[in-house]
C-alpha positions as CSV (number, residue, x, y, z in Angstrom):
1,M,0.0,0.0,0.0
2,E,2.8,2.4,0.8
3,T,4.3,1.7,-2.6
4,L,1.1,2.4,-4.3
5,S,0.6,5.5,-2.3
6,D,4.1,6.8,-3.1
7,L,3.4,6.2,-6.8
8,L,0.2,8.2,-6.8
9,N,1.9,11.0,-4.9
10,Q,4.7,11.0,-7.4
11,I,2.2,11.2,-10.3
12,A,0.4,14.0,-8.5
13,E,3.6,15.9,-8.2
14,L,4.1,15.8,-11.9
15,G,1.3,18.3,-12.4
16,P,-1.9,18.2,-14.4
17,I,-0.2,18.2,-17.8
18,A,1.9,15.2,-17.1
19,L,-1.1,13.5,-15.5
20,N,-3.2,14.2,-18.6
21,C,-0.5,12.8,-20.8
22,I,-0.6,9.5,-18.9
23,K,-4.4,9.5,-19.2
24,A,-4.2,10.2,-22.9
25,I,-1.8,7.4,-23.4
26,A,-4.1,5.0,-21.5
27,I,-7.1,6.2,-23.5
28,L,-5.3,5.7,-26.8
29,I,-4.3,2.2,-25.9
30,V,-7.8,1.2,-24.7
31,G,-9.4,2.9,-27.8
32,Y,-7.0,1.0,-30.1
33,I,-7.8,-2.3,-28.5
34,L,-11.5,-1.6,-28.4
35,S,-11.4,-0.6,-32.1
36,R,-9.9,-4.1,-33.0
37,I,-12.5,-5.8,-30.8
38,V,-15.4,-4.0,-32.5
39,H,-13.9,-4.7,-35.9
40,R,-13.6,-8.4,-35.3
41,W,-17.0,-8.6,-33.5
42,I,-18.9,-7.1,-36.4
43,R,-17.2,-9.4,-38.9
44,W,-17.9,-12.4,-36.7
45,A,-21.6,-11.4,-36.3
46,A,-22.0,-11.0,-40.1
47,L,-20.5,-14.4,-40.7
48,K,-22.8,-16.0,-38.2
49,S,-25.9,-14.2,-39.5
50,E,-27.8,-15.7,-42.4
51,T,-29.4,-12.4,-43.3
52,I,-26.3,-10.2,-43.4
53,D,-23.9,-10.6,-46.3
54,D,-20.3,-11.2,-45.5
55,T,-19.3,-8.3,-47.7
56,L,-21.4,-5.9,-45.5
57,G,-19.9,-7.4,-42.4
58,Y,-16.3,-6.7,-43.6
59,F,-17.2,-3.1,-44.7
60,F,-19.1,-2.2,-41.6
61,G,-16.4,-3.8,-39.4
62,S,-13.9,-1.5,-40.9
63,L,-16.3,1.5,-40.5
64,G,-16.9,0.6,-36.9
65,R,-13.2,0.4,-36.2
66,Y,-12.5,3.9,-37.6
67,L,-15.5,5.3,-35.6
68,V,-14.1,4.0,-32.4
69,L,-10.7,5.6,-33.2
70,I,-12.3,8.9,-34.0
71,V,-14.2,8.9,-30.7
72,T,-10.9,8.0,-28.9
73,L,-9.1,11.0,-30.6
74,I,-11.9,13.3,-29.6
75,T,-11.8,12.2,-26.0
76,V,-8.0,12.8,-25.9
77,L,-8.4,16.3,-27.4
78,Q,-11.0,17.2,-24.8
79,L,-8.7,15.9,-22.1
80,F,-6.3,18.7,-23.0
81,G,-9.1,21.3,-23.0
82,I,-9.4,21.5,-26.8
83,Q,-13.1,22.2,-27.6
84,I,-14.5,20.2,-30.4
85,A,-16.6,23.1,-31.6
86,S,-13.5,25.3,-32.0
87,L,-11.7,22.5,-33.7
88,I,-14.5,22.1,-36.2
89,A,-14.4,25.8,-36.8
90,V,-10.8,25.7,-37.5
91,L,-11.2,22.7,-39.8
92,G,-14.0,24.5,-41.6
93,A,-11.9,27.5,-42.3
94,A,-9.3,25.1,-43.8
95,T,-11.8,23.0,-45.7
96,L,-10.4,23.7,-49.1
97,A,-6.8,22.8,-48.2
98,I,-7.9,19.7,-46.4
99,G,-10.1,18.7,-49.2
100,L,-7.3,19.0,-51.7
101,A,-4.9,17.2,-49.5
102,L,-7.3,14.3,-48.8
103,Q,-9.2,14.1,-52.1
104,G,-7.8,10.7,-52.9
105,T,-8.7,9.3,-49.5
106,L,-12.1,10.9,-49.5
107,S,-12.8,9.5,-53.0
108,N,-11.9,6.1,-51.8
109,I,-14.3,6.3,-49.0
110,A,-17.1,7.6,-51.4
111,A,-16.3,4.8,-53.8
112,G,-16.4,2.2,-51.0
113,V,-19.9,3.4,-50.0
114,M,-21.0,3.1,-53.7
115,L,-19.6,-0.4,-53.9
116,V,-21.5,-1.5,-50.8
117,I,-24.7,0.1,-52.1
118,F,-24.6,-1.2,-55.6
119,R,-22.8,-4.5,-54.8
120,P,-21.0,-5.2,-58.2
121,Y,-19.1,-8.0,-56.3
122,K,-19.0,-9.6,-52.9
123,L,-16.6,-11.7,-50.9
124,E,-15.3,-14.9,-52.6
125,D,-16.4,-13.7,-56.1
126,Y,-13.9,-14.2,-58.8
127,V,-13.7,-10.8,-60.8
128,D,-11.7,-8.8,-63.3
129,I,-11.4,-5.2,-62.4
130,G,-9.8,-3.1,-65.1
131,G,-7.6,-6.0,-66.2
132,T,-6.7,-7.2,-62.7
133,S,-8.2,-10.6,-61.9
134,G,-8.6,-12.3,-58.6
135,T,-10.9,-13.5,-55.8
136,I,-12.3,-10.8,-53.5
137,T,-11.0,-11.3,-50.0
138,D,-11.8,-8.0,-48.3
139,L,-13.7,-4.7,-48.8
140,T,-12.8,-1.8,-46.4
141,L,-13.5,1.9,-46.4
142,F,-10.4,2.6,-48.4
143,F,-9.5,-0.4,-50.5
144,T,-10.6,-3.7,-52.1
145,Q,-8.3,-6.7,-51.6
146,L,-8.0,-9.5,-54.1
147,K,-6.2,-12.8,-54.2
148,T,-4.9,-14.1,-57.5
149,P,-5.1,-17.8,-58.5
150,D,-1.3,-18.1,-57.8
151,N,-1.9,-16.7,-54.2
152,V,-0.7,-13.2,-54.7
153,Q,-2.3,-10.3,-52.7
154,I,-3.5,-7.3,-54.6
155,I,-4.7,-4.1,-52.8
156,M,-6.8,-1.9,-55.1
157,P,-8.1,1.6,-54.0
158,N,-11.9,1.7,-54.0
159,S,-11.9,4.7,-56.3
160,T,-9.9,2.7,-58.9
161,A,-12.3,-0.3,-58.6
162,W,-15.4,1.8,-58.9
163,G,-14.1,3.7,-61.9
164,A,-13.0,0.6,-63.8
165,V,-14.9,-2.0,-65.9
166,I,-15.8,-4.9,-63.5
167,T,-16.4,-8.3,-64.9
168,N,-17.8,-10.6,-62.2
169,Y,-17.4,-14.3,-63.2
170,S,-19.2,-15.5,-60.1
171,F,-22.3,-13.3,-60.3
172,Y,-24.5,-16.0,-62.0
173,D,-24.6,-19.6,-60.8
174,K,-24.6,-21.0,-64.3
175,R,-22.0,-20.3,-67.1
176,R,-21.6,-21.4,-70.7
177,L,-18.5,-23.3,-71.6
178,D,-17.1,-23.1,-75.2
179,L,-14.6,-25.5,-76.5
180,T,-13.1,-25.6,-80.0
181,F,-11.3,-28.6,-81.6
182,G,-9.5,-28.7,-84.9
183,I,-9.7,-31.9,-86.9
184,D,-7.8,-33.0,-90.1
185,Y,-9.7,-32.3,-93.4
186,E,-9.6,-36.0,-94.2
187,D,-11.4,-36.9,-91.1
188,S,-15.2,-37.0,-90.8
189,A,-16.7,-34.0,-89.2
190,D,-19.9,-35.8,-88.4
191,K,-18.0,-38.5,-86.5
192,A,-16.0,-35.9,-84.6
193,M,-19.2,-34.1,-83.6
194,E,-20.8,-37.3,-82.4
195,I,-17.7,-38.0,-80.3
196,I,-17.8,-34.6,-78.7
197,S,-21.5,-34.8,-77.9
198,K,-21.1,-38.3,-76.5
199,V,-18.3,-37.3,-74.1
200,A,-19.9,-34.1,-73.0
201,S,-23.3,-35.7,-72.4
202,A,-21.7,-38.4,-70.2
203,D,-20.3,-35.9,-67.8
204,G,-22.7,-35.2,-65.0
205,R,-21.5,-31.7,-64.6
206,V,-22.9,-30.7,-68.0
207,Y,-26.5,-29.4,-67.9
208,A,-29.1,-31.2,-70.1
209,D,-31.0,-28.0,-70.5
210,P,-30.0,-25.9,-72.5
211,A,-28.9,-28.8,-74.8
212,I,-25.3,-29.2,-75.9
213,W,-24.6,-27.3,-79.1
214,V,-21.9,-28.8,-81.6
215,K,-21.3,-27.2,-85.0
216,V,-18.5,-26.7,-87.6
217,T,-17.6,-23.1,-87.1
218,N,-14.5,-22.5,-89.3
219,L,-12.5,-24.0,-92.1
220,G,-8.9,-23.0,-91.2
221,D,-5.6,-23.3,-93.1
222,S,-4.8,-26.7,-91.7
223,S,-7.9,-27.8,-89.8
224,V,-11.7,-28.0,-89.7
225,D,-12.7,-26.3,-86.5
226,I,-15.7,-27.8,-84.4
227,T,-17.0,-25.7,-81.6
228,T,-19.2,-27.0,-78.7
229,R,-21.1,-25.0,-76.3
230,M,-22.6,-26.4,-73.0
231,W,-23.9,-25.0,-69.7
232,C,-22.6,-25.9,-66.3
233,S,-22.2,-24.6,-62.7
234,A,-20.0,-21.6,-62.4
235,A,-18.1,-23.5,-59.7
236,D,-17.4,-26.4,-62.1
237,Y,-16.4,-24.2,-65.0
238,W,-12.6,-24.6,-65.0
239,T,-12.3,-28.2,-63.9
240,L,-14.9,-29.2,-66.5
241,K,-13.0,-27.3,-69.2
242,F,-9.8,-29.1,-68.5
243,D,-11.4,-32.5,-68.0
244,L,-13.4,-32.4,-71.2
245,T,-10.4,-31.2,-73.3
246,K,-8.4,-34.2,-72.1
247,E,-11.3,-36.7,-72.5
248,I,-12.3,-35.5,-76.0
249,K,-8.6,-35.6,-77.1
250,E,-8.3,-39.2,-75.9
251,A,-11.7,-40.1,-77.6
252,F,-10.4,-38.7,-80.8
253,D,-7.2,-40.7,-80.6
254,K,-9.1,-43.9,-79.8
255,D,-11.5,-43.4,-82.9
256,G,-8.7,-42.2,-85.3
257,I,-9.7,-38.5,-85.4
258,S,-6.4,-36.6,-85.8
259,I,-5.8,-33.0,-84.5
260,P,-3.4,-31.5,-87.1
261,Y,-0.7,-29.0,-86.5
262,P,-0.2,-26.0,-88.8
263,H,1.6,-27.1,-92.0
264,Q,1.9,-26.1,-95.6
265,V,1.6,-28.4,-98.7
266,E,4.1,-27.6,-101.4
267,I,2.7,-28.3,-104.9
268,K,5.3,-29.2,-107.4
269,K,4.9,-27.9,-110.9
């Protein structure tokens, strides 16, 4: 008890300014910890809720964190006798300068709000934003975070994302898969089309409706091109594309349908 009493006496002797500094540091630490707790709790609540989209949870989690930090900063300023009304008046007089200095940040916040309202993408969607492709992993007040197929993190400012062309490959549950195969001119196009239809129809991931479409689409320099179009789940798109390409090639080999390589025939005079 004597030690605690001595410590309090020493703090009191430091004067009100030093005491306020100690209080301010304590408030900043508590506010920072509380902001992280609020951030995580909102995200956790969104993930657990069936009515709240995960994307909204991530965005409002970020919003809640910054609100706690702002309240913490205001509390510290008031501790030193700085009146918020006076501070706002000073900031109002310098609105133009602040606006010019923070126009990039403010545009990111505005774009983030627009992204949340109009929802061109959400968490776990695979998108292409202005030529940058990846899976959406986070959406905050200031930036959108993507992960590329080779596990590279991309941080894109919200203003850049909102101002770019957004292609969302995950928006619809169903996608059309197009495959084109070139066969030799001496082979039967009807037989090749029959093989393609048979292999595609046998795969349970291919939808029966709409029906599989197979047609000769081009007479190339060294091959007859046959295109097939089918519909499948968006989640199965890439694996189905790779599997059918392999299976149809093997079926061609088995039935004597050749896939030619580019070549030229020299005619001797």
